N, C-alpha and C positions, 0 to 999 in steps of 0.2 A: 666723915664726909667722903662720898665716892670719888675715886681718883679720875675716872673717865665717864663719859656720857653713857656708855653701855652699861655701867654698874648702877646707874640711878634707878629708882623705883618709886611707886607712890608713897611708900613709907619712908624712903630715904632720898628725897629729891635734892637737886642743886638749887641754891639761891639764884634768882634771876641775874643778879650782878655778876655772879661767877660765869654764867653762860655768856653774858655780854662781853666780859673781859676776854674770855677765851676766843670768842668770835673776832673781837678787835685784833687780838694778837695774830690770829690765823689770816685774817683778811689783809691786814697791813703788812704781812710778810710777803705778799705778792708784789712783784716788781712793776715799775711804771712801764707803759706801752704806748707807742704812737698809733693812733687810729685816724681813719679818714672818714669824713662825713659832711653833711650839709647843715648849716645853721638854720633851724626853723623857728627858734625862739631865742631872744636875747634881752635880759632885764638887768639893769644896774640898780643896786641898792647900797648907796654910800660907797664904802671901800670894797665891797664885794659885788659879784655879778653871777647871774645864773643863765646858763645856756642849755638848749636841747639840741642834740645832734641826731641826725637821721641818716641811716645807711643810704648810699647812693643808688643801690640796686634792689633794695628790699624794704618792706614796711616795718622797719625795726628802728626804734629811737632810744636814746639814752640821755637822761638829765645829768648835768654836771655843774660844778661851781668853780669859780676862780676869783682871784683878787683883781681889783680894777686896774692895778698897775700893770698886770699882764696884758690887758686890752690897750692900755695907754702906750705900750711899746710898739704897737702896730702902726706902720706908716699910713696905711689905708684903713680907716675904721671898718670894723666888721659889721655886716648887715644881715638881715634875714635873706636866706638863699645863697649866702657865700659858701663856697666849697673850701673846707679847711682840713688841716691835719693838726692833731692835738696830742700832747703828751699827758696822759691821764694816769692817775694812781688811785686805787680804791681805798676808801676810808670808811670806818664804822663809827657812828656817833653813839656814845654810850647812853646819853640822856634820852634820846628819842628812839634808839634802836634802829636807825636808818642807815642804809648803805649809800654812800656818797662817792661820786667820781670827782676827784679833785684835779683840775686842769693846771698843770705846772707850766706848760708853754702851749701856745697856739699860733699857727701860721696859715695865712691864706694860700690856697693853691692857685697860682697864676696860670694864664694861658700857656706860657712857656712850659711850665711843669706838666700841664695836661698834654700838650703836644709831644713832649719828650716821652711821657708815659705811653701815649698811643703809639708812637714810633717804635718803642721797645717791644710793645706787644705785637705790632705788625711784623717786625723782624723775627720774633720768636715763632709766630704762627707760620710765617713764610718759610722758615727753616724746617718746619714739620711737613711742608709740601701742600698746605691747605690752599695755596693760591696757584698751584700748578695748572697749566692749560690742559693737561691730560685728564684732570678731574672734572673739568667743566663740561656740562651737558648742552647739546644743541637744542635750541628752541624749536617747537613744531612749526611747520609752515603756516598752518591755519588751526589755532587752538579752538576746540569746541567750547570749553569753559575755562575762564581765567579766575584765579583766586587773587583778590586784592586786599592787602593789609595796609590800612591807612588810618589817619586820625578821624575822630567823629566830626562829620559834616565839614571836612576840611577842603580847602581849595585844591589840594593834590588829588583828592578823590574825584572832585568834579572835573578836573583837567583830564584824568585818565579815562573816565567814563565817556565824557563828551568827545574827545578826540578819537577814541577807539570806535565809538559808534559812527562818527563821521567817515572813518576809513572803511569800516565793515559793519553795516547796520545790524547784521544777524549775530553779532558777538554777544556772549553771555558772561556775566560776572557773578562770582560769589564773594561778596564784600564782607570783610571782618573789620569792624571799627574798634580800635584799641587806643590806648594812650601812647603817644609817640614822643613823650618827654616826661621826665620825672622819675621817681623811684619805682613806680609800677610799670614803666614802659617795657622794660626787658622781659619781665614775666609774661605780660599780656601778648607781646609780639611772638615770643617763643611758643606760647600755647596756641595762638592762632596759626602759626606756621606748621606745627605738628598736626593740627586738625585738618588743614587743607592738604598737607602732604599725604595724609592717610586716606583722603577721598580719591577713589580711582577715576572719577569724572573730571578732576582738575588736571589740566594739561600744562599749565605754567602758573607760577605765583609771582606777584609783583608786590614789593614792599615800597611804599611811596610816602614821602613827607615833603612839605615845602621847605624853604630855606629857614635859617635860624642861626643863632649864635652857636659858638663851639660847645658851650655847656649844654645847649638844647639838643645837640646832635650826638652827645656822648653815648646814649644807649645803643646807637648803631655801630659803636666801636667796642661794645662789650664782648668779652671773650666767650661768654655763654651763648649769646646770640650768634656770633660768628661760627662757632662749632655746630650749632643747630642747623644753620644754613648749609654748612659743608656736608652734614650728614643727610640732608634731605634728598629723597629720590626724585622729586619733581624739580624741573629747572626753575631757578629763582632769578628774578630781575630786580636789581637795586636801582631805585629812583629817589635818591635822598638829596634834598637841598638843591643847590644850583651847580653850575659847572665847576666853580672853585672849591666847593665842598668835597671832601674826600675821606669819608669814614672807612673803617676797615671792612665794613659790609660790602663796599664797592669791589674790594679785591677778591673776596671769597665768592661773590655771586657769579652765576653762570653768564650773566650779561649786565653790564653797567650802563644805565641810561643817565644822561646828564641832568635831566629834569623829568618830572612826571609826564609832561607832554611828550617828551622824547620817548619815554617808555611806551606810551600808547601807540606811537608811530612804529615802534620796532617789534611789538608783539603781535600785531595783526597787519596783514597786507592792505593796500589801498584797493578798494573794489574797482575804481575807475582804471587804475594802472593794470589790474589783473585782466579786466575786460579788454584793454588795449593790447596786452600781451597775447590774450586768446585770439584776438583779431589778427595780430601779426603772425601768430603761429598758424592760423588757418590759411592766411594768404601765402605764407611760406610753403605750407603743405600743398596748397593748390598749385603753386608754381612748380614745386618739385614733382608732383604727380603729372602735371602737364608736360614738363620737360621729359619725364620718363616715358610717357605715352608717345610723344613726338619722336623720341629717339628710337623706341622700339618699332614705331610705324615705319620710320626710315629704314630700319634694319629689315623689316618684312618686305618693303618694296625692293630693297637691294637683293634680297634672297630670291624674290619672285622674278626679278629681271635676269637672273643668271640663266645661261643656256640650258643647264641641266633641269631647271624647273620650268623654263619657258617651253622646252620641247622634251618632255621626259622620255619619249620614245627613242631619242638619240642614244640615251644611255643603254637601252635594251638592244638597239641596232648594233651599236659598237660591241656590246658583249656577244651578240649573236655572231657577228663577223669573227670575233676572236674565237668563239667556240667552233665555228666552221673551219677556220684556219687550223686550229689545234686538232680537230677531227681528221682533216685531210693529212695533216702531218703525221698523226698517229697511224692512219691507214697505210700511208706510204711506208712508214717505218716498219709496221707489222708485215706488209707485203714484201718489202726488201728482206726482212728477217726470214720470212717463209721461203722465199726464192733461194736465199743463201743456204738455208737449212736443207732444202730439197736437193740442191746441188751437192751439198755435203753428204746427204744420205745416199744419192746415186753413186758418188765417188766411193763411199765406204762399202756400198753394196757390190760395186765392181771389184773392190779390193777383196772383199770376203769371197765373192764368187771365184776370183782368180786363185784364191787359196783353197777353194773347195775340192775335196777328193773327186767329186763328180766331174769337174773340169779335167782332172787328170785322166779319168776313165774315158772321157770324150776324146781325148787325144790318142786313144788306142791302147792304153794300159789296162791291166786286169789285176784283180786282187785274189790271190790263191789262199784258201783257208782249209784247214783240216775239217772234214765233214763230221758232224756228230751223228748220233743214232737217229735223230729226227731229220737228218738230211741237211740241216742248216750248218753254216760255217761257224767255226769257233776261233781257234788260234790261227793267226796269219802265218803263212809259210814264208820264212825269210832265207832259208838255205835248204839244200837237198836233204840234209840230215834230218830235218823235221818231218819229211815225207818219204819214208822208206818204201820199198816196192810193195804194192798192194794196198797202200793207204788211200782211202776214199777222200777225195778232195771236193771242195766247192769253189767254183771259179766265178768271181763277180766281174761282170763286164759293164760297159757303158749302158747297155740296155739288156737287162735280164741277167740270169745266172744259169750256169750249166754245171753238171757233175763230171767228175773225172777220177781216174785211178792212176796212182803213181806207179811207174815201172822202174823206179830207182833213178839215181843220178849221181853226179860227182860235183864236188865243191870246186869252185874256180880258185886257181892259185897263180900268183904272179901275173894276174891280169888275163890268163887264158881260161876259157870255160870248156868243161868237158861236154862232148856231144853224144855220150853213150846213152843217155837216159831219154825216155819218151813218156808222154802222158796220153792216155786214151780217154776220150770223152764218153760220158754215159748218158748224156741228154741235157736238154736245156731246162732251166727253171726261171720263173719270172724274176725280174730285177727287184731290188729293194735296198734301202739305205742300211749301211753297216759301217761303224767306225773302223778305221784301219788304214794302214799306209797303202798307197797305190803302187803296184809293181807291174812291169811289162809282162805280157802273156808269153807262153813258151815259144810260140811261133815267132813272136817279135824278138825274143831273146836270141833265137836261132838265126833270125834275119840279121840281127846286130852282129 
């Protein structure tokens, strides 16, 4: 006999009872587990009962069996649609080869338990920051197309469409009708939300449903739906139930409307109010422009009434007078400066002329120079030793020049001058300028 299933073959198979016993041992080794679901079938058969539990968020069901005394322990009898938690353990029936889930304990989930569970989920999601105001997106002022997720032919749908059309007749909707309660609600709502969010023509999405019991509104507190709304790029408006209803969807949505009607009022403006605002804006603009024109007109009148603009020639006349006054002042200043400079030039000229050698010659002095070969004077004679006897001399007078020959002389000592020397003239020559010190003529020296 093969020890394991892998060792079996067509020639050496296991007996069916061996496989069944091994399956029973393997399955019943699994521990009991608490599960949550909704009772969709419940049948009593003597001392035993059979129930079918369905997942609250998916189309998955599981049959189970339990003893009647387990049901009898319940204070409130279980009914179809009841939300319960049950302690189940898998069992394998050898005779029929069937897998059975045996319910060891079952308890109804009350409103208090549901509320506590919702609050715990709300706090956990809030701690992640999903409800932060910084994550919320602003709604467009006038959306071109609105996505509406609501129940099939529901009053919420009619309220949103009717009230939105009354406020803005040109509004357009893309309506997605889905289940808004039950096990398929979450999946359909999330699918519709993703489809609308992917449409670039949708400016805002509204999730609307009328009022209902807490159990009916549970899909709108589902974690999967809440995270899908948080991840949406398009602004989402929550319009679930009435004012008192507060699913988690209200916290994560970009805008919470108390009712579907309130959502319609908040997603589109009132055309009558907008026309009134336009009229008010036009009137305000007209008044503002009128005040501006009046103010600028007054300023123009004030400017035109100023003397400078009333008689512009006054400004030129005043500047002309200033220019004439400045011109006269400049002429007088220049004339005074010229007169002072002329006087100064005459004074300097008189000084220069007073120091001129010609003036000295005019007073009777003469300049005696040693005559050169060309007859012109060269070195000035300052003592008799420079002109020994027979030296040709050139005598410069005030007017003209004459030649002379030295007959010798003596040098003055102690203030006395020797009179033994004489100069003979050889003729006159025309006068001319020559630098040199002016000295008295011989005759003048003798006279002195």
